[in-house]
Residue, then its C-alpha position, 0 to 999 in steps of 0.5 A: m750025660s745023665f744024672v741019677v737023682r737021689q730020692s728024698l724030701t728035697e726031690n721037687l727042689r732038686s728037680s726044679y734046679l735041674i729043669e732050670c739048667m736044662k732050659h738053658q736060661f739066657n742069664i748069667v746070674h741064673l746060671v751061676q746060681s743054678a750051678i752052685k745049687l746043683a753042686l750043693v744038692f746033688e752028690l757028685n763025684q770028682s770027675i762029674r764035678i770037673l765035667l760040670f765045671f767045664v760045661f759051666a765055663v763054656s756056657v758062661i763064655f757062650l752067654l757072654t758072647e750071646e748077650h752082647q749081640p744086637r737084639q730088637t724087640i719089635v712092637l706092632s700095633q694094629n686095630g688095638h692089638v699089640s704084639s712083640l717080636l724078638i729079633t737077634v743078630i749074630g754076625r750076619q745072621v738074623r734070628v727071629e724067635e717063634s711068636s704070633l701077632i694080629w695082622n689085619g684082625v687075623k692071628t698069624r703065627i710066626r715060625a722061628q727062623a734064621l735069615n742070612i744076610p748076603p755079602c755086599p761085594s766091593l767095587t774094584f777100580t784099577q789102572e786109574r790115572f791120578v796126579f799125586g800132590d800136596k793138599e796145600h798146592q792142589p784143590c781138595m777135589s783133585l786129590i780124591p779118586r773118581g770112584a769115591f764120588i757120587r754122580c748124578s745128572a745134577g752134579s757130583a760130590p765126594v762122600g767119604a769113608v767108602i774106600l777100603q783103606k787096606t786095598l789102596k795101592v799107589q804105583r809110580k811109573d817105575g812100578s814101585l809102590l808108595q807106602e801109606n803114612r810114609d809117602y801119603r795119607l788117606n784122609p777118610l773124611f773125603d777119601s783124599i790121597e794127600r802127599v806126605n812131606d819128605g816122602q817119596g813121590g813128587d808134587g804133581e807126579e802122575v801115578t796109578l791107583a788101584y782100590q776097592i769101594k765098600q758097598k751097602r744094601l738096605d734089606t727088609i725083613c717081611l712076613n707073609r700070610d703063612g707066617k713065613l719070614s723073607l729077607i727082601m734085598g735092596n740095591l747095592t750102592p757105595f752111598a746111601p741105599s734106599p729101602a727095598l721095594i716090597e710087593q703087596g701081601y707082605l708085612k714089613l717088620a724091620n730094616v737091616l743095613a748090610e755093609g761090606e762083604n763080611e762086616p757083622i751087622k751093627p746093633e744100630s743097623l737093625l731098626a723096627i718098622s712101625e705099623l703107623a703110616p709115615g707122615n705128619h698127621s697134624t690136624i692143624i696142617r691138614e685143615q690149613n691145607e684143605k682150606v687153602l687148596k680147596l679150589f685147586r683140589r676141586r679143579l683137579n677132579e674136573r677136566n681142566h687145564l692146570k699149570l704147576l711150577i716148582c722152584g727150588d735149589s739143587v734138590c729140585c734139580g735132582a741132586y742126588a737122585s740116581n736119575l732124573h726120573r727118581a727126582y722128586p719133581e718128576v715123581f710128584f708130577k706123575a703121581l699127581q697126574a695119576k690122581s687127577r682128571a685134569k690135564i697138568e702142565t708142569s715146569i721147573l725153575c731151579a739152580g744148585g747152591k741158590n736160596s730164595s733170595d737168589m731166585l726172586v727176580q727169575l721167579k717173579q718173571r716166571l709167575l707173571s709170564e706162565k701164570p701157574n695155578l700152583l707154585v711149589l717152593e723148596f729151598v733147603n738152603d734157606l735154613s741158613l738165611p736170617e729170619p728177616a730175609v726169610e720173612r721178606n722173601y716169602k711175603y714177596i713171593f706170596q704177594t706175586a703169586r696172589d697177583v696171578s691167582c696162584d696157590v702156593v705150597v711151601c716145603l718144610p725141607h729135609l734135615p741136612s746132616p748135623m755134621f755140617y749144620g748143627q749139633n743134632w737132628k732135633v737142633i736142626a729141626e728147630k731152626p728159625f726158618f721152620k718156625t717162621i714158615s709155619r707162622l707165615a702159612f697161617e698169616e699169608k694163607f699157603a699150604i705146607a708139605d712137611i718133609r722135615y717130619r719124615w726125617l725127624h721120625a725116620n725111625e718109624e720107617g726103620l731108617q736113620p735120618l743119615w741113611l736118607l742123605a746120599d752124600r752124608a751132607n744135605h742131598p737126599n737119596d732116591y728114597g729121600h726124593q720119594i718122601y718129598a713127592e709123597e708129602l707134596l701129594r699129601a699136601v695137595c690132595g689130602n691124606 
């Protein structure tokens, strides 16, 4: 379509209105104003006016849809240079506008680009034998299909909200299908299949299940030196996915949590990654750790034989890392050995569901018999202990460690889900345990590894705290275990 602009004293005014429309301002108020001004300034016949109205209506609908798409403006700061990058998500497509930023002192031009988020195919389970029953008569765990459990070498637990409800089929031995709501209900909290009273299917009847499990993936938007964007895909899992592994030479810009095969990306699932290195850079903690571990750090750089002992709960046992090689004790041991000239002998004392009160006797025996050079304590379960018990337990442990000349590092543990432990993440981070341990660190002279900080500031890494919990309750995923190892290494060896 073309307009013949009437020559007059108002030519510049009309031209500015026309340019405003043709630039397609992504603002509905501006668009309405422009349409009204065009109708007033231009002498348009009836057919042109109708066509203009039609284009205007379509544009409004488009803009209403466009303006409700999730957008992120990523602000990057490096060496005093601040840059911004606008990312828009439409459905399962990420659009990045043309921009530029300063990366390692060099101005890098970013080309406009659209990245498609691939689907996350579901896991299919068929012919699964299942005992149908009432929740009043059977343990809750027995009412949950096997595919809804997260499993590792340290145990298993249901996660909930992973079964795709519309795919669930419950079949009796005669081939008939039980109906949802009439015969059974799927409880999304734990994915338990519960019998409905007066429905078909008897309590204790064996049936066959078929269903699909929704999977997730955490992808990372990266930039290379040429200004080209890439989508680095993470691993598929029904539970809490860990970030993708990124090679050197890429700048991480944002994480995108993809769920299901066709689900649109949610606004809260696109998170910018801060340029700042993760971890608590508190001068007080850093100086305290340096002071307390001065001798141990020196011995790490000498050809000594050192002993390490880690004591903790189920997290220390490896729950819910995908395998024990991804659990934080082994990751930490390997990283420490790689940075040390000493030969390091390691041992672990852990028990699922226990707190420091439960482990005092065994820990004392191990300290006296093994005489380690360094003791690491990690008890997320101590968050539930009263303050007097925390103070009593840790003072007892510190005294026993001093008797065998053993340095101590205490983990300020990760934050369990507010769903089970508090109103929100900040409330959990301010539990009395953290204040008591922070005070005792200076009174009793021990070091601190602040894992809590990483959970509370997960957004700096393009994450949400809940994404770090494999079971959505209190056990970290692989990346959560990696955080433990990184913060322990930071505490023991320095930044």
